[in-house]
N, C-alpha and C positions, 0 to 999 in steps of 0.2 A: 275504254281503259280508265281506271280510277287510281287515285292515290291512296296511301294508307295513312290513317289519322295517327298523330303522335301518341295518343292515348293507347293505341293498340300494339305498338312496336315491341314492348317487353313481353306481352302476352303471346304474340305471334312467335317470337323467338323461343320462348319456353315450350310452346306447342310443337314447334318444329323439332326441337331436341327430343321431346317425349315421343313424337311420331317416329323419329329416326331410331330411337332405342327400342321401341316396341316392334318396329319393322325388323330389326336385327334378331330379336328374340323369336319372332315368328319364323324367320328364315332358318334358325337353328333347330327349333323345337317342334314346329308344326308340319303336318303333311302338306303336300303340294296344294290340294284343294282348299285347305284352310289358309294357306299363305295368300292365295289369290283373293279370297273373301276378305281376309284381314287387311290386305293392302288397299282394297276398294273402300273399306270402312274408314281406315286411317286417313286416306287421301281426301275422302268426302268430309271428314271431320275437320281436317286442316283447311280445306277450302271454305267451309262454313265460318270458321274462326276468322279467317282473312276477310271474308265478306262482311262480318260484323263491324269491322273497322274501316270500311271503305269511305272515301270522300268522293261523292259523285260529281261529275262535271255538269253543272247546271247554271242557268242565269238567274241569280237571286234578285229579288226586288230591292230597289234602293230608294224609290220615291215614297216619301211619307206624306200621304194626302188624306189621312183619316182612316185609311183601311188598315185592318189588323191582319198580319200575315201568320200563317201556321208556324208555330215554333218547332215543329217536329214532323217527320214522316210518319204515316200510319193511317189508322181508321178512326173516324169520329164515333165515339161510343156513348157520349153523354152531351145533351144540350138541355139545360134546365136552369131555373132560378134557384139560387142558394143564398144563405146568409153567411157572410164571412165575418168571423170573430177574431181572426189573427191580426189583421192590420187594417183592412178597409172599413170594417165595422159598418157594413151596409149590405143591402140586398144587391145581388150581382147576377149577371148571366154567366154561367159556366159552360165552357166547351172543353171536352176531354178527348185527347187523342191517344189511342192505344198503339204502342210501338211493339210489333212482334219481333222475334229474334232475327227475322229476315229483312227488317227495315234498316235504313241508315240510322245510326244512333246519335248523331249530332243534334244539338238543340240550338236554335237561332233566336235572336231577339225579334219579337213580333212587331216592333215599332221603334222609333227614336224616342229619346227621353233621358232622364237622369235616374240612376239607381238610388232609391231612397230607403230601401229596406232589403236585408238578406238574412235569412235564418235557416239553419239546418236543424231538423228534428229527428231524433232517434225514434224507432218504432218497429212495427211488425213487418212481415213480408208476405202479406196476403196477396193472392193473385190480383193483377193490376185492374181487372174489370170488376172486382168486388166493390159494392157500393160504399163500404167503409174505408177503402184503401186511401182515399184523399186525406183523411184525417187520422188514420191509425198507422199507416205504413211509414217507414223511414222516408223522409222527403226534405227537399230544400225549396224554400219560398223566396222569390225575388219580386220586388215591386218596382215598376218603372213609372215615374211621373212624366206623363206626356201632356203638355199644355194644361188643359183643364181637367184631365182625367188620370187616375191611377190604374195601371194595368198590372194584375198579379199573375205571375207565372209560377206554377208549382211542379217541380220535377219529383216523380214518385217512384220509389223502388218497388219491385215486385217479387214474385216467388223465385224468379231466375236472376233478375237484375239485383245485384247486391252492392253496387257502388255508383254513387252520383257524383259527377264532377261539375263544379260551377265556377266560372271564371270571374264573375262580377263581384264588385265591392261597392258599398254605399259611397256615393259621390262620383262614381264613374259615369261616363256617358254611354248609354245604350245606343247602338247604331244598327239600324235595320239592315239585315243581311249578314251581320257579323255573328260569331259564335257566342252563345250564352254559356254553353257547357256540353256535357256528354253523359249519357246513361249507359253503362256497360251491360250489354246483353238484353236490351229491350226494356219495356215497362210502359209508363204512361206520363203524359204531361197535361196538366189542367191549366186553363187560362181563364181568369175571372175579369169580366168587363162590366162597365156601368149598365144598369138595366135598360137604359135608353139606346144601347148599341143594337144595330141590326145584324142578325146572324145571317151569314151568306153561305153556309154549308148545311148539309142534311145529315141525319144519323146514318151511319154505315158508309158515308162517303170517304173515299181514299184521298188523302191530301199529301202535298209535298212541302216539307219544311223550307221556309224562306221563299216560297213561290205562291202557294195557294192563298187567296184572300178568304179568311174565315169570318170576318165581321167588319162592319163599318161604324165608326163613332158618329 
């Protein structure tokens, strides 16, 4: 059993009303076979919307010992060195996690620290696995100062995901295991680490947000 995230309550309510009204129309206007098919489609759609906003029961990591934890559920689609010009102004190791519409959409803080930077950027809605999506899509960047290192987390909108929620503000404390934000209907999260960090995941590996160790500083 799972809880429903507060970000989804309004959307789920609207979806329920639409499904109900469409169901009534089908009942009056469609033949029996079409009513059955339509009911299956409508109920499947409703269940998918509900699942988008689920809060899974899981034991989140709370010990900050130099390990960086996955900020999102999904699949590792990029592991590479990049040059960050937005804030870090340095060569970094980038790990990107693609969130499909079937994944949990909550984003978690990957480590403890202090929020030193947050910036939302308007942009395109390229598919999240597009190489240019990190820099051209709508996105929100959060930087966490953890002891000697700055950790950059970038929430990226995609072709389906059109709204990024971010709860952090500069000066706030980032706490491992607490929620950083939410991306509605999937997309991608990039995390930029010092080049000296050891990457602990592989390409195409499935990770759990708040649980899987993706790197060690």
